[in-house]
C-alpha positions, 0 to 999 in steps of 0.5 A, a space after each residue: 520550395 526548400 522550406 517545404 522540403 525541410 518540413 517534409 524531411 522533418 515530418 518523415 524523420 518524426 514518423 520514422 522514429 514514432 513508427 519505430 517506437 510503436 513497432 518495437 514491443 520493448 525498448 531498452 536503451 541504457 536505463 530507459 525501458 519502455 514496453 511490455 507484454 501488452 499489444 504494442 508494448 503500451 501500458 494498459 489499465 485495469 479495465 483493459 488487462 485486469 488486475 487489482 484496485 486498492 485504496 488505502 487510508 492512513 491510520 495514524 492516531 495520537 497515542 494519548 487522545 486516540 484522535 486521528 492525526 493529520 498527514 502532511 503532503 510530504 508524508 503522503 509522497 514518501 508513502 507513495 515512493 516507498 510502496 512504489 519501490 516495494 512493488 517494483 523490486 518484487 517483480 510483481 509489475 509496475 504499480 499506478 499510485 496516486 494520492 487521493 485527497 489528504 490521507 488516501 492512496 490509490 494503488 492500481 496493479 494492472 495484470 498482477 498474478 498474485 494480489 495477495 502477496 502485493 497487499 502484504 508488501 503494501 500494507 506491512 509497515 515493516 517497522 523492525 525493532 530489536 529489544 533486550 529481553 530480560 528473563 526473571 525480571 523483578 516484579 513490577 508494582 501495580 500502581 493503578 490499584 490503590 489501597 482506597 480501591 479495595 473495600 474488603 479482604 476476606 478468606 473463603 473456600 472458592 469453588 472452580 465455578 467461581 462460587 464461595 462455599 460460605 454463600 451456598 445452601 446445603 442443597 447446592 453444596 451436596 449436589 455438586 460436592 462430588 464434581 466441583 472442588 474448592 480451595 482456600 482463597 483470598 477474596 478481594 472486593 473492589 470499588 468501581 475503579 479498582 474493579 476496572 483496573 483488576 479486570 484489565 490486569 486479569 485479562 493480560 495475565 490470561 492472555 500471557 498464559 495462553 501465549 505461554 501454553 502455545 509456545 510450550 506446545 511449539 517446543 519453546 520453553 523460554 517464554 514463561 507466563 506472567 504471574 501475579 505477586 500477592 502480598 497480604 500484610 495482617 497479623 503476619 505477612 503472607 506472600 505468594 505468586 500465582 497464575 491467571 488460572 488460579 483467579 476467579 471472578 465472583 459472579 455479579 459482584 465486584 469481587 475476585 477470588 485468588 487461590 492460595 498455592 496448592 503446593 510449596 512452590 508459591 509460598 512457604 508451606 501449604 496454607 489452609 483457610 484456617 491458617 490464612 484467617 489467623 494470619 490475616 487478622 481483622 484489618 489486612 492490607 493487600 498489594 499486587 505486583 506483576 512478575 512478567 515472564 520476560 521484560 522487553 527493553 527498547 534499546 534504540 535499534 531498528 530497521 532504520 539502522 540497517 545497511 542492507 538485507 537479503 534472503 538466504 539459507 541457514 548453512 546448518 539447517 538449510 532453512 530460509 533466513 534474512 541476512 542483515 547488515 547494520 550501519 555504523 550506528 547499528 553495529 555499535 549498538 548491536 555489539 554493545 547489546 550482545 556483549 552485555 547479554 553475554 557478560 551477564 550470562 557468564 556472571 549470573 547464569 541468566 540467559 537474556 535474549 534479543 527480541 526481534 519485533 516486526 510491526 508489533 509481532 515477535 519474529 524470534 528471540 534468540 539467545 546470545 552465545 557470543 558477542 557480535 561486533 561485526 555488524 551482521 546477523 540473521 533473522 529466522 522464524 518458524 513459519 519462514 518460507 523462501 518467498 516470505 524471507 525475500 519479501 521481508 528482505 525487500 521490505 527492510 531494504 525499501 524502508 518502513 512506511 512513514 505512516 501506518 495504512 489500512 486497506 479500505 477498498 478493494 476491487 479485482 478485475 478479471 483478466 478475461 474481462 479486461 482482454 474483452 474490453 481491450 478487443 472491443 476498444 481496438 475494434 471501435 477505434 479502427 472502425 471510427 478511424 476508417 469511417 472518418 478516413 472514408 468520409 474525408 476522402 469521398 467528400 473532400 477528395 484530394 484535401 480529404 486524402 491529405 487529411 487522412 494521411 495526417 490522421 494516420 500520422 497523428 495516430 502513430 505519434 499519439 501511440 508513440 507518445 503514450 508509450 514513451 511517457 508512458 500513459 496508462 490506457 484505460 477505457 476512458 483514455 481510449 474514449 478520449 483518444 477516439 474523441 481527439 481524432 474527431 477534433 483533429 478532423 474538425 480542424 481539417 474541415 475548418 481549413 478546407 472550408 476556408 480554402 474552398 472560399 478562397 478558391 471561389 474568390 479566384 485565389 490560386 491554389 497555393 495562395 488559397 492553402 496559405 490563406 485558408 490555414 491562416 484564417 482557420 487558425 484562430 478558430 482552431 486555436 480557440 476551440 482547442 484552448 477551451 478544450 484544454 481548459 476543460 481538461 485542466 478543470 476535469 483533472 483538478 476535480 478528479 484529483 481532489 475527488 479521487 475519480 481516476 477514470 475522469 483523470 485518465 480521460 482528461 490526460 489522454 484528451 490533452 495529449 490528443 488535442 495537442 498532437 491533433 493541432 500539430 497534425 492539422 497545422 504542420 503536417 496537413 499544411 506542409 503536404 497541402 503546400 506540396 500538392 499545391 505546387 504539383 500538377 494536381 493543382 491544375 484541376 481545381 475541382 479535385 479540391 472542392 467538396 463533393 456536391 459543391 458548385 464546380 469552379 472549373 479547371 484553371 491553371 494555378 500560378 
């Protein structure tokens, strides 16, 4: 009797704790926090409360071969932890992150209100770099275009449409002479390799010119366009510098025309076609060099050298900024850089800059007005908003992604659909549980009432475990939980049928309870173990294939099966022992299923 009393007290204490866990929507004990705004504080998946389903693939390629590189398990785990820190710190919610296979990552964001911001936080590599930007850098020779790549060099009048006057008939010259102007130019014919390399050079020059024009339109006059330096060695040497808008490709030919400057800024004096022909002679040689508007030099200073980053506002302008503080190494490098730039500015008048680059995009390139040796700085940008600087500070604080990633799959679940699914799932669960309780009570009578009580206890414990772990409930998880209710009933039915056989054999009630449980246990154990093995197989395959629906089903079913065994073997057995020692045990027919042959009333010992 004492053993039964101790067991009842333990069960009552367990039920009280679990009921408290389920009853309080939010649990906050020191650093232990569970619950939320969902029903009972349970963690709900996308299909029950809406949200975003994002699948990312790593995108790390070999810079030389261009082939995709293999990603280690450690890199994937680091990637998962970094993304989790970013989302948790942003206040957007708690993400569900899972590694799929070798190079994919699943990120689920249940109940998220701003999926666009979340995708920005997840996808940005957040590689912050500081570079020394040298202005008025010396021209860099173009070694990819060699003398043997140039087939001929001539001088001609080049029209704006890329045609040469010498190759037009008189009718074409007269028809367009009033609308198209021409200018003296050096015409260079390339071989296949030279043409390909010069095309790339021209593309880069044109792109630089576009960026410079956009910068000027925005009021930035410190970002000049790249230029091409041309040196022609003939009878005399000709040198001039020009922009991409003075270069034309001659249609359907491997030739480019490079116009001579139309004023004295590009070379000594204005040159005409006749002057150029005399100076070039018959066998001129030509060399190209690029004079960049600026030259960025890596100095080994990056976001990895930051100690902290936080959002703020500029004291003078009130604009949003990111305040950064370097660690010891970063403080030393940044101090040396700003000192060198300041000294150069004082000695030569050339004001170099510090280019701040995030994920390959320039944020800002400020000048240095004085050496900065305290290890602190600010980052500001023209398009910065307070939300943007908060997110940027968060990205820098959480660290850059170990590998770049690319969003390959996206699915959004509407919150209304999720709420409807949740409502239907709850209704289905209650109906299923109610039908089981009614059937067990009507058919098995007193043992059925005991089983019903055990099932209610089972449901409370399951919900508490789901909340404490926490388990993210999805539709598949709800299905598994309902299925485990049926399996818990199966265990009770096996036990009660064994009890019935023992009672018919003349056993006392207490003896029938003990023997019935003992004889039913092997069948209960084997069936549940086989279910657990099946769940393990489902979990492994779903983990390899990325089938999160199946994985959620397997996890929930494992928890349900484990607790159902506890409720059947411990809870039901303890209550049945107490009932067997009560006056109810004198009426054996109360323990025999409806429709079975009555044994008759007998007093149990």
